[in-house]
DOLUM-821009 format. One record per residue: y, z negated, x of N, C-alpha, C in turn. Coordinates in nm, 2 decimals. Layout:
// residues N
> nv,nw,nu,cav,caw,cau,cv,cw,cu
> Y,Z,X,Y,Z,X,Y,Z,X
...
***
This chain:
// residues 66
> nv,nw,nu,cav,caw,cau,cv,cw,cu
> 2.82,8.26,0.53,2.93,8.20,0.59,3.00,8.30,0.68
> 3.13,8.31,0.67,3.20,8.40,0.75,3.23,8.34,0.89
> 3.23,8.43,0.99,3.27,8.38,1.13,3.40,8.45,1.17
> 3.47,8.37,1.24,3.60,8.42,1.29,3.59,8.45,1.44
> 3.66,8.55,1.49,3.67,8.57,1.63,3.74,8.46,1.71
> 3.72,8.45,1.84,3.79,8.35,1.92,3.94,8.38,1.91
> 4.01,8.28,1.86,4.15,8.29,1.84,4.23,8.24,1.96
> 4.17,8.20,2.06,4.24,8.16,2.18,4.15,8.20,2.30
> 4.20,8.19,2.42,4.13,8.22,2.54,4.10,8.10,2.63
> 4.02,8.12,2.72,3.99,8.01,2.82,4.02,8.07,2.96
> 4.09,7.99,3.04,4.12,8.04,3.17,4.11,7.92,3.27
> 4.03,7.94,3.37,4.03,7.84,3.48,4.07,7.91,3.61
> 4.15,7.84,3.69,4.20,7.90,3.81,4.18,7.79,3.92
> 4.12,7.84,4.03,4.09,7.76,4.14,4.10,7.84,4.27
> 4.19,7.80,4.36,4.21,7.86,4.49,4.23,8.01,4.47
> 4.14,8.09,4.50,4.15,8.24,4.50,4.08,8.30,4.38
> 4.03,8.22,4.29,3.94,8.28,4.18,4.00,8.24,4.04
> 3.99,8.33,3.95,4.03,8.30,3.81,3.92,8.36,3.72
> 3.88,8.27,3.63,3.78,8.31,3.52,3.85,8.31,3.39
> 3.84,8.41,3.31,3.90,8.41,3.18,3.79,8.46,3.07
> 3.80,8.40,2.95,3.72,8.44,2.84,3.81,8.47,2.73
> 3.78,8.59,2.66,3.86,8.62,2.55,3.78,8.72,2.46
> 3.82,8.73,2.34,3.75,8.82,2.24,3.77,8.96,2.28
> 3.66,9.04,2.27,3.67,9.19,2.30,3.74,9.26,2.19
> 3.82,9.35,2.23,3.90,9.44,2.13,3.82,9.57,2.11
> 3.84,9.63,2.00,3.79,9.76,1.98,3.67,9.75,1.88
> 3.59,9.86,1.88,3.48,9.87,1.78,3.37,9.77,1.80
> 3.33,9.75,1.92,3.22,9.66,1.95,3.27,9.52,1.96
> 3.22,9.43,1.88,3.27,9.29,1.89,3.19,9.21,1.99
> 3.25,9.11,2.04,3.18,9.03,2.14,3.29,8.96,2.22
> 3.25,8.91,2.34,3.34,8.83,2.42,3.33,8.88,2.56
> 3.44,8.87,2.63,3.45,8.93,2.77,3.49,8.82,2.86
> 3.42,8.82,2.98,3.45,8.73,3.09,3.51,8.81,3.20
> 3.63,8.78,3.24,3.69,8.85,3.36,3.69,8.76,3.48
> 3.63,8.80,3.58,3.63,8.73,3.71,3.71,8.80,3.81
> 3.82,8.73,3.85,3.92,8.79,3.94,3.92,8.71,4.07
> 3.90,8.77,4.18,3.91,8.71,4.31,4.00,8.79,4.40
> 4.07,8.72,4.49,4.16,8.79,4.58,4.08,8.87,4.68
> 4.12,8.99,4.70,4.06,9.08,4.79,3.94,9.16,4.73
> 3.91,9.14,4.61,3.79,9.21,4.54,3.84,9.27,4.41
> 3.78,9.37,4.37,3.81,9.43,4.23,3.76,9.33,4.13
> 3.84,9.32,4.01,3.79,9.23,3.91,3.66,9.28,3.84
> 3.58,9.18,3.80,3.46,9.22,3.73,3.47,9.17,3.58
> 3.41,9.25,3.49,3.41,9.22,3.35,3.27,9.21,3.30
> 3.23,9.11,3.23,3.10,9.10,3.17,3.12,9.08,3.02
> 3.05,9.16,2.94,3.06,9.15,2.79,2.94,9.08,2.74
> 2.96,8.99,2.64,2.85,8.92,2.58,2.86,8.93,2.43
> 2.75,8.94,2.36,2.76,8.96,2.21,2.80,8.83,2.14
> 2.78,8.71,2.19,2.81,8.59,2.12,2.90,8.50,2.21
> 2.97,8.41,2.14,3.05,8.32,2.22,2.97,8.22,2.30
> 2.85,8.18,2.24,2.76,8.09,2.31,2.72,8.15,2.45
> 2.68,8.28,2.45,2.64,8.34,2.57,2.75,8.35,2.67
> 2.87,8.38,2.62,2.99,8.40,2.70,3.03,8.26,2.77
> 3.03,8.16,2.69,3.06,8.03,2.75,2.95,7.98,2.84
> 2.83,8.01,2.82,2.72,7.97,2.91,2.74,8.04,3.04
> 2.77,8.17,3.04,2.79,8.25,3.16,2.92,8.19,3.24
> 3.02,8.16,3.16,3.15,8.11,3.21,3.12,7.98,3.29
> 3.05,7.89,3.22,3.02,7.76,3.29,2.93,7.77,3.41
> 2.83,7.86,3.41,2.75,7.89,3.52,2.83,7.95,3.64
> 2.92,8.04,3.61,3.00,8.10,3.71,3.09,8.00,3.78
> 3.15,7.91,3.69,3.25,7.82,3.74,3.18,7.71,3.83
> 3.06,7.67,3.78,2.98,7.57,3.86,2.93,7.63,3.99
> 2.90,7.76,3.99,2.85,7.83,4.11,2.95,7.83,4.23
> 3.08,7.82,4.20,3.18,7.82,4.30,3.17,7.70,4.39
> 3.10,7.59,4.35,3.09,7.47,4.42,2.98,7.48,4.53
> 2.89,7.58,4.52,2.78,7.59,4.61,2.80,7.70,4.71
***
């Protein structure tokens, strides 16, 4: 069964933080999470699968509450 890359992105924005998930471009396939906060340099985390990327995305978004 063929798999397709993520054809859309995910973006959550709250106060001074934005989290984005999108497919990685280039030779290595995977998914990238970009965490942007005001006053800090943006961080990028690369995951080999969409499941891992969304799990990290959800954990990061929930962690902002604590």
